[in-house]
C-alpha positions, -999 to +999 in steps of 0.1 A: +001+001+004+028+024+007+047+015-024+012+024-042+009+060-024+043+065-027+041+062-064+011+085-070+019+111-050+054+109-074+028+111-104+011+144-086+045+158-087+053+152-125+018+163-131+019+195-111+053+203-132+041+195-166+005+217-153+028+247-144+051+242-178+017+238-197+006+271-181+035+292-185+035+277-219-001+294-226+002+327-217+041+335-225+052+312-252+019+310-272+011+349-273+051+352-291+041+325-315+013+343-328+033+374-336+030+393-303+063+413-296+076+418-261+060+450-254+027+437-263+030+408-244+032+432-214+006+453-226-021+422-220-004+424-179-007+460-174-042+464-184-063+491-203-044+522-214-009+515-205+012+539-208+049+535-224+066+539-189+044+513-172+056+484-204+089+493-198+085+487-158+065+452-165+089+438-188+115+449-161+096+433-133+086+400-154+120+396-168+098+392-205+129+407-220+150+376-206+150+339-223+128+316-218+141+295-200+149+323-176+112+333-172+101+296-164+127+298-137+113+330-123+080+318-130+083+284-109+102+305-083+077+323-076+047+297-074+075+282-045+095+309-026+075+342-039+084+372-057+099+409-057+080+433-077+096+471-083+075+506-084+100+530-086+117+537-053+089+507-037+097+469-036+067+447-032+069+412-021+049+386-036+044+356-003+050+319-015+027+308-036+029+340-062+003+329-082+009+365-095+006+400-089-024+424-107-007+453-116-043+470-118-053+468-082-017+463-067-030+431-050-014+397-052-037+369-065-032+339-042-048+357-012-073+370-034-085+339-047-081+323-006-111+350+001-131+341-022-122+304-017-148+299+012-177+309-016-167+288-038-160+256-013-191+262+000-211+259-034-190+229-047-193+211-013-231+216-012-237+206-045-213+177-049-230+161-020-267+165-035-254+153-073-233+125-055-261+109-032-293+118-058-271+112-088-260+073-077-296+065-059-313+078-090-293+057-110-292+024-090-329+025-088-336+029-129-313+001-133-329-022-108-364-016-123-353-016-159-383-004-184-403+013-156-421+046-156-397+051-134-366+042-153-382+062-183-390+095-169-355+099-144-339+089-176-360+116-203-351+143-172-314+132-169-310+139-210-327+174-204-307+179-177-276+169-196-285+193-224-295+225-204-265+247-200-264+262-163-269+302-167-299+286-186-316+268-160-305+287-136-321+322-149-354+298-151-346+291-116-343+327-105-372+339-125-400+312-111-387+300-078-375+332-066-390+359-079-424+343-092-435+317-066-411+328-039-400+294-029-363+305-025-347+332-011-324+350-030-291+333-034-263+349-007-231+338+009-231+339+048-201+319+068-210+290+082-198+297+112-219+328+118-250+311+108-250+272+094-289+276+091-283+309+069-256+295+050-277+265+039-304+281+028-288+311+007-271+289-014-295+259-017-306+269-050-273+275-065-267+239-048-301+224-066-287+242-103-250+235-105-266+193-090-291+192-116-268+192-144-238+170-124-264+145-113-278+134-145-244+126-156-240+103-126-275+089-124-265+081-161-231+067-157-244+041-125-274+027-143-252+018-173-220+005-147-249-013-123-269-026-155-235-041-168-223-057-134-254-071-125-257-099-155-222-110-143-219-146-131-210-135-093-244-120-090-257-146-101-240-166-077-245-143-048-282-148-053-281-185-057-267-183-022-297-173-012-283-131-003-308-106+003-317-085-029-308-051-013-272-069-001-267-081-037-273-048-053-257-027-027-223-047-024-220-068-049-236-047-084-231-011-070-194-016-054-176-026-090-201+004-105-187+031-086-148+028-101-156+053-128-184+071-106-154+080-083-131+088-117-155+112-127-166+128-091-128+137-086-129+156-119-159+175-108-154+189-079-118+199-086-133+219-114-161+234-094-136+243-064-115+257-090-143+283-099-181+273-106-177+304-133-214+301-142-234+294-112-212+322-096-220+350-121-257+337-124-267+341-088-240+366-081-217+346-059-184+365-053-163+335-054-135+329-077-154+319-108-168+358-106-129+368-097-123+352-128-147+367-151-142+401-134-104+400-145-112+388-180-139+418-183-111+446-174-084+424-188-063+417-153-040+387-172-021+380-139-055+374-122-066+353-153-032+335-152-034+327-115-067+314-110-058+294-143-029+274-122-052+276-089-079+254-107-054+233-125-037+229-092-073+220-078-076+193-102-043+173-101-052+169-064-086+160-064-075+135-088-046+121-066-076+116-035-094+099-060-063+077-068-059+068-033-092+061-027-096+036-054-085+005-034-106+011-009-135+012-034-122-012-061-109-045-044-090-056-083-067-026-074-053-035-042-048-071-062-032-056-088-009-028-072 
């Protein structure tokens, strides 16, 4: 088991380095390949209406006139040990991990992300619980009652949910559930430590909107996996031994079907915690996703870079957690490690 964990940890470290390299290439190398000069690239980091002095200062701060190898080294060094930015006679320290520094707001990107992380984390946590439990439960019942009215209706709704984007379902929910029928309060974030009830009630509608999309995928995936495993010989053997049908379904049929569910769950949670852009924008929640949208509108490229890097790191870490959970879900992984 220890060897398996060490292998996964080593692979995750390598993957983090690859993600860092790809992020650097996208934001620093690709614009040059597209024909941008050093001055034009610096303009992207200064923001709107840049002056010549600001452009030259940005080139010096980010070492944009240095070889790409040195630029990448400074980029990685900033993430690991921090970076310094000079503004005239002033020197600003960007503490590690330095995911960038906004030259428009004169703020470090990583602390700004941490300030908004509780909102995005709360949104992702509640929605993940709803879509995992709801999607898997609907998938199991649909598989057991294959061809029934419940199966047809649930899979039809799942197909509709997968097809409808969040900004559409979110606007419909606001129009009818909040304004017309007054079933839910307006979405708002209240820290859990201040008032757990207000925290849950204020995020319930965003949770349902985000979970509606993902639960449909989980229901379809669970149903397909259950139908495949329920035709195996060991399922017939378990029934022949006289085991209860609930035990056969939950322990013998569902457990192997959870392996692909665990895989997509790690990806989905990583993506949501990296910034649920559409949901936060629809419900005006000041999370990481809305922070990124504001940066795009204001052409604040360091913030966009920092959010991208943070989201990529989060997805890698979530997949590492999934890899470590595989042996607990699927005994075949323990046997093969």
